[in-house]
C-alpha positions as CSV (number, residue, x, y, z in Angstrom):
1,M,100.0,-101.2,103.6
2,A,98.9,-104.7,101.9
3,F,97.3,-107.3,104.0
4,K,100.0,-109.8,103.3
5,N,102.7,-107.4,104.7
6,L,101.0,-107.2,108.1
7,S,102.4,-109.2,111.0
8,A,100.4,-112.2,112.3
9,D,99.0,-110.3,115.3
10,D,97.9,-107.4,112.9
11,K,96.2,-109.8,110.5
12,Q,94.3,-111.4,113.4
13,T,93.2,-108.0,114.6
14,V,92.0,-107.3,111.1
15,I,90.2,-110.4,110.7
16,Q,88.3,-110.0,114.1
17,H,87.3,-106.6,113.2
18,F,85.8,-108.0,109.8
19,E,84.3,-110.7,111.8
20,E,82.6,-108.3,114.2
21,L,81.4,-106.3,111.1
22,R,79.9,-109.5,109.5
23,K,78.1,-110.2,112.8
24,S,76.7,-106.5,113.0
25,I,75.3,-106.7,109.4
26,I,73.8,-110.1,109.8
27,I,72.1,-109.0,113.0
28,S,70.8,-105.7,111.4
29,V,69.6,-107.6,108.4
30,V,67.9,-110.4,110.1
31,A,66.1,-107.8,112.5
32,I,64.8,-105.8,109.6
33,L,63.5,-108.9,107.6
34,V,61.7,-110.3,110.7
35,A,60.2,-106.9,111.4
36,A,59.2,-106.2,107.8
37,L,57.5,-109.8,107.7
38,A,55.6,-109.0,110.8
39,C,54.5,-105.5,109.3
40,F,53.5,-107.1,106.2
41,N,50.4,-108.5,108.1
42,Y,49.3,-105.0,108.7
43,N,50.1,-103.8,105.1
44,E,46.7,-102.4,104.7
45,Q,46.9,-100.3,107.9
46,L,50.3,-99.0,107.0
47,L,49.0,-98.1,103.5
48,G,46.2,-96.3,105.1
49,I,48.7,-94.1,107.2
50,V,50.8,-93.2,104.1
51,T,47.7,-92.3,101.9
52,L,45.9,-90.3,104.6
53,P,47.2,-87.0,103.4
54,L,45.9,-87.6,100.0
55,R,42.6,-89.1,101.3
56,S,42.2,-85.8,103.4
57,I,41.7,-83.8,100.1
58,N,39.3,-86.2,98.8
59,Q,41.8,-88.0,96.3
60,R,42.0,-91.7,95.4
61,L,44.7,-93.8,94.2
62,I,44.7,-96.3,91.3
63,V,46.8,-99.3,90.3
64,T,47.6,-99.8,86.8
65,G,50.1,-102.8,87.0
66,V,49.4,-106.4,87.9
67,T,52.2,-106.6,90.6
68,E,52.0,-103.0,91.5
69,A,50.1,-103.1,94.7
70,F,52.1,-106.1,96.0
71,F,55.4,-104.3,95.5
72,V,54.0,-101.0,97.0
73,K,52.9,-102.9,100.1
74,L,56.2,-104.8,100.2
75,Q,58.0,-101.4,100.0
76,I,56.0,-99.9,102.9
77,S,56.5,-103.0,105.1
78,I,60.2,-102.9,104.6
79,L,60.3,-99.4,105.7
80,A,58.2,-99.9,108.6
81,G,60.4,-103.0,109.5
82,F,63.3,-100.9,109.4
83,V,61.8,-98.2,111.7
84,I,60.8,-100.9,114.1
85,A,64.1,-102.7,114.1
86,F,66.3,-99.5,114.2
87,P,67.0,-100.0,117.9
88,I,68.6,-103.3,117.3
89,V,70.4,-102.0,114.1
90,S,71.7,-99.1,116.2
91,W,72.8,-101.5,119.0
92,S,74.6,-103.8,116.5
93,I,76.4,-100.7,115.0
94,W,77.3,-99.5,118.6
95,R,78.8,-102.8,119.5
96,F,81.0,-102.7,116.6
97,I,82.4,-99.0,116.8
98,K,82.4,-98.8,120.8
99,P,85.8,-100.3,121.3
100,A,87.4,-97.7,119.1
101,L,86.1,-94.7,120.9
102,Y,87.4,-92.7,123.8
103,P,85.3,-92.0,126.8
104,H,84.4,-88.5,125.9
105,E,83.6,-89.6,122.4
106,R,81.2,-92.0,124.0
107,K,79.7,-89.4,126.0
108,Y,78.8,-87.3,123.0
109,I,77.2,-90.3,121.2
110,Y,75.1,-91.1,124.5
111,I,73.9,-87.5,124.2
112,L,73.5,-87.0,120.7
113,F,72.0,-90.1,119.6
114,P,68.5,-89.7,121.3
115,I,68.4,-86.1,120.1
116,T,69.5,-87.3,116.6
117,L,66.3,-89.7,116.7
118,I,64.0,-87.1,118.0
119,L,65.0,-84.5,115.2
120,F,64.8,-87.0,112.4
121,A,61.3,-88.0,113.6
122,A,60.3,-84.3,114.0
123,G,61.4,-83.8,110.4
124,V,59.4,-86.5,109.0
125,L,56.4,-85.8,111.0
126,F,56.7,-82.1,110.1
127,S,56.9,-82.8,106.3
128,Y,54.2,-85.6,106.6
129,F,51.5,-83.4,108.5
130,G,52.6,-79.7,107.8
131,I,54.1,-79.6,104.2
132,L,52.9,-82.7,102.2
133,P,49.1,-81.8,102.4
134,L,50.0,-78.3,101.3
135,V,51.9,-79.7,98.4
136,L,49.4,-82.0,97.4
137,K,46.4,-79.5,97.5
138,F,48.7,-77.3,95.2
139,F,49.1,-80.0,92.7
140,V,45.6,-80.7,92.7
141,Y,44.5,-77.1,92.3
142,I,47.0,-76.7,89.4
143,A,45.3,-79.4,87.7
144,G,42.2,-77.5,87.4
145,E,38.5,-78.4,86.8
146,N,39.2,-79.8,83.2
147,L,41.5,-82.5,84.2
148,D,40.7,-85.6,86.4
149,T,43.4,-86.4,88.9
150,M,44.5,-90.0,89.1
151,F,47.3,-90.7,91.2
152,K,49.2,-94.1,90.9
153,V,49.9,-95.6,94.2
154,D,53.5,-96.6,93.4
155,Q,54.3,-93.0,92.2
156,Y,52.5,-91.5,95.2
157,V,54.3,-93.8,97.8
158,S,57.7,-92.9,96.1
159,F,56.8,-89.3,96.2
160,V,55.9,-89.3,99.9
161,M,59.2,-91.3,100.8
162,S,61.4,-89.1,98.8
163,F,59.7,-86.1,100.1
164,S,59.7,-86.8,103.8
165,I,63.0,-88.7,104.5
166,P,65.2,-85.7,103.2
167,F,63.2,-83.6,105.8
168,G,64.1,-85.9,108.5
169,L,67.8,-85.8,107.3
170,V,68.1,-82.0,107.1
171,F,66.6,-81.6,110.6
172,E,69.8,-83.2,111.9
173,L,71.6,-80.0,111.0
174,P,71.8,-78.6,114.7
175,V,73.2,-82.0,115.9
176,I,75.8,-82.0,113.1
177,T,76.8,-78.3,113.9
178,F,77.3,-79.2,117.7
179,F,79.4,-81.9,117.0
180,L,81.7,-80.1,114.5
181,T,81.7,-77.2,116.7
182,K,82.9,-79.4,119.7
183,I,85.8,-80.7,117.8
184,G,86.8,-77.3,116.6
185,V,86.0,-77.7,113.0
186,V,83.1,-75.2,112.9
187,K,82.9,-71.7,114.6
188,P,79.8,-69.6,115.2
189,E,81.6,-66.7,113.6
190,M,82.1,-68.5,110.5
191,L,78.5,-69.8,110.3
192,S,77.4,-66.1,110.6
193,K,79.8,-64.7,108.2
194,N,78.9,-67.1,105.3
195,R,75.1,-66.9,105.7
196,K,74.6,-65.8,102.0
197,Y,76.7,-68.8,100.7
198,A,74.8,-71.1,103.1
199,L,71.4,-69.8,101.7
200,L,72.6,-70.6,98.2
201,I,73.7,-74.1,99.2
202,I,70.3,-74.7,101.0
203,V,68.4,-73.7,97.9
204,V,70.4,-75.8,95.6
205,A,70.2,-78.9,98.0
206,A,66.5,-78.5,98.2
207,G,66.2,-78.7,94.5
208,A,68.3,-81.9,94.6
209,L,66.5,-83.5,97.4
210,T,63.0,-82.7,96.7
211,P,61.1,-85.0,94.1
212,G,60.2,-83.2,90.9
213,P,61.0,-79.9,89.4
214,D,58.2,-77.8,90.9
215,P,59.4,-74.8,93.1
216,I,56.7,-75.2,95.7
217,S,58.2,-78.2,97.2
218,Q,61.8,-76.9,97.1
219,I,60.5,-73.8,98.7
220,M,58.9,-75.7,101.4
221,M,62.1,-77.4,102.2
222,A,64.3,-74.6,101.8
223,V,62.6,-72.3,104.3
224,P,62.7,-74.6,107.3
225,V,66.3,-75.6,106.5
226,Y,67.3,-72.0,106.6
227,I,65.6,-71.5,109.9
228,L,67.5,-74.6,111.2
229,Y,70.7,-73.0,109.9
230,E,69.9,-70.0,112.0
231,V,69.3,-72.2,115.0
232,S,72.7,-74.1,114.3
233,I,74.4,-70.7,114.8
234,I,72.9,-70.4,118.2
235,V,73.7,-74.0,119.1
236,A,77.3,-73.3,117.9
237,K,77.6,-70.4,120.3
238,F,76.6,-72.7,123.2
239,A,78.9,-75.7,122.2
240,K,82.4,-74.8,123.0
241,P,85.2,-77.0,121.7
242,G,86.3,-79.7,124.0
243,R,89.2,-78.6,126.2
244,N,89.7,-81.9,128.0
245,N,89.7,-84.1,124.8
246,K,93.5,-84.8,125.3
247,K,93.2,-85.7,129.0
248,D,90.0,-87.8,128.4
249,D,92.0,-89.7,125.6
250,Q,94.9,-90.4,127.9
251,Q,92.4,-91.5,130.6
252,G,90.7,-93.7,128.1
253,K,93.9,-95.4,127.1
254,S,94.6,-96.1,130.8
255,D,91.2,-97.5,131.2
256,D,91.7,-99.7,128.2
257,E,95.1,-101.0,129.4
258,V,93.4,-101.7,132.8
259,E,90.7,-103.7,130.9
């Protein structure tokens, strides 16, 4: 339905929704920029954290461009700023979507949101401390004694980011499975029956998400993800589809009318 065909009340409602969305976006962007500016004052310490796995195997980074170091530190500061401002970003998103949710849907978000943060952080830390050093050692070993390894700082930082963040995302698989099982989209029997197809999809996804064509990093991602898939099957067996959703929805409508 075109906007011009809406009634005056409906147009006002749509405008109010867009206004709330604009406020949420502005709050999020300002929070990230302020946090990023603060983090830029500690760019050396942040760069030291990012380069720790490489320095642990006695390797150093080089700069080959005039502005390369500046933009790398700016990139790291923005990422750190996003992490610090994430509670504010989450709150701004929550204030926008909360009015459209029923009480039982809000309950799931209250439970799943902190678990989501924990799993994402666990995935990033697991890749950073557990997998990334092994991958870097492998690449240095493959270079051999006849080649001098000289890693560019911008390529290295991009590699670390594109390697660690996908790990954090795939660690959300149990949460996604729990939610889909609760609403009846996924069943444990279906997950168990389609293991072989899931394994194929995991291998293909690992090849797409990991940086570079090397099989080592792909295997390093595929194995933990498949383990998470097995964990998700167990989670799905404990998560039963919501039986009282309809009742909760009616209660939520009553509460909204009262408000």
